[in-house]
N, C-alpha and C positions, 0 to 999 in steps of 0.2 A: 808360330804360337804353340804353346803347350797347354793342354787342358787337364784339369784334375776334377774328379767328380765322383758321385755316388749314384747308383741305380738300384732302386728298391722294387722288387716285383710286386705287382698287385695280386689280389686274391684270384681273379679270373682273367683268362686270356693271356696273351703274350705281351702284356702291357707293363710298363715300368715308370715309376715316378723318378724324376731326375733332378739333380742339383749339380751344376758345373761352374767352375771358375777358370777363367783364362789366366795363366800364370806367366805370360810373356812380358808383362809390364808395358813399356813403351813400344815393344816390337809388335804388339797386337793392336789392331784398330779399336778393339773394345777395352783396351787397358787391362785392368784386373777385375772387370765387371763379373758379378755372379748372376747366373741365370737359372731358372727352374722351369721344368716342363715335363714332357711325356715322351716315352720311347715305345716303339712297337717292333717286335721281331717277327718277321714273316718267315716261318720255318721252312716252308716249301721252296721259297726263293733264296733262302739263307741271307736275307737282307734286313738290316736294322735301319729304322727311320726314327729320327729324333727332331723335336721342335721344342724350343725353350725361349723364354723372354726374361729380361731383367725386371726388377720390381716396378719401375716407372714405365715399362713397356716401350722404352725408347731404343732398345738394342736387343738383339736376339741371336739365336743360333739355329741353323738347320743343317742336318747331317744325314747322309745316306751312305751306308757301308755294306759291303758284300763279304761274307765269310767264304774263303776259298774251299 
């Protein structure tokens, strides 16, 4: 799957408002579902945490990534 999205920083903390769309069509289990949620960047661990749900809350996305 490929994902396209936007992360907008919040005024305080390392928090971001997210909007993500899976662009893999039939190759992704979520199809082309759009999800919105929140991201948090832990600067000391260089780790990004993301959690997002679709509008009906029937599908979601959880992601944890580490910056080398």
